[in-house]
C-alpha positions as CSV (number, residue, x, y, z in Angstrom):
1,M,-0.2,-0.5,0.0
2,R,2.5,2.7,1.0
3,E,4.6,1.9,-2.2
4,T,0.8,2.8,-4.1
5,V,0.9,5.5,-2.8
6,E,4.2,6.9,-2.5
7,S,4.6,6.2,-6.1
8,D,1.5,8.1,-6.7
9,K,3.5,12.0,-7.6
10,D,-0.6,13.8,-7.1
11,G,-1.1,11.6,-3.8
12,P,-1.0,12.9,-0.4
13,P,2.8,13.6,0.3
14,I,4.2,10.5,3.4
15,L,5.9,11.6,5.9
16,R,9.4,9.8,6.4
17,C,9.0,10.1,10.2
18,A,6.6,6.5,10.9
19,L,4.4,6.3,14.4
20,M,6.0,3.6,16.4
21,E,5.4,2.5,20.0
22,R,1.9,2.7,19.0
23,A,1.0,0.4,22.7
24,V,2.1,3.6,24.4
25,F,0.0,6.1,22.4
26,S,-2.9,3.8,23.1
27,E,-2.0,4.1,27.3
28,I,-2.8,7.8,27.0
29,H,-6.9,7.2,27.2
30,I,-5.8,5.0,30.3
31,T,-3.0,7.3,32.3
32,G,-3.8,10.3,31.1
33,K,0.0,11.0,30.6
34,V,1.5,12.2,26.9
35,P,4.9,9.7,26.4
36,R,7.4,12.5,27.6
37,Q,5.8,12.6,31.2
38,V,6.0,8.7,31.3
39,D,9.7,8.5,29.8
40,P,11.0,11.7,28.9
41,E,14.0,10.0,27.4
42,G,11.7,7.3,26.0
43,H,11.2,5.7,22.7
44,A,7.6,7.2,22.4
45,A,8.5,10.2,23.5
46,N,11.8,11.1,20.8
47,N,9.0,9.5,17.7
48,V,6.9,12.4,19.0
49,R,9.5,14.9,18.9
50,A,10.6,13.7,15.5
51,L,6.8,13.3,14.6
52,T,6.1,17.7,15.6
53,A,9.6,18.4,14.1
54,E,8.8,17.3,10.4
55,I,5.2,18.3,10.8
56,L,6.3,21.8,11.5
57,E,9.5,21.6,8.9
58,R,6.7,20.7,6.4
59,T,4.1,23.4,7.4
60,A,7.1,25.8,7.2
61,A,7.8,24.6,3.5
62,L,4.1,25.1,2.7
63,R,3.9,28.7,4.1
64,D,6.9,29.9,2.0
65,A,5.6,28.3,-1.2
66,A,2.6,29.4,-1.2
């Protein structure tokens, strides 16, 4: 599926960073705490930082292109 979407030049952009540590994210609903509150230097918190950085980078690029 991913290869099909990535090969479609007119399709939506695909993030380089993938959402990992999904079990930790599902625990947010149980504990009420986000990954950085549970383990600030853990894999899930680092994954959130990487996703955030990429989204902000792409948003800035879109803004600059407008």
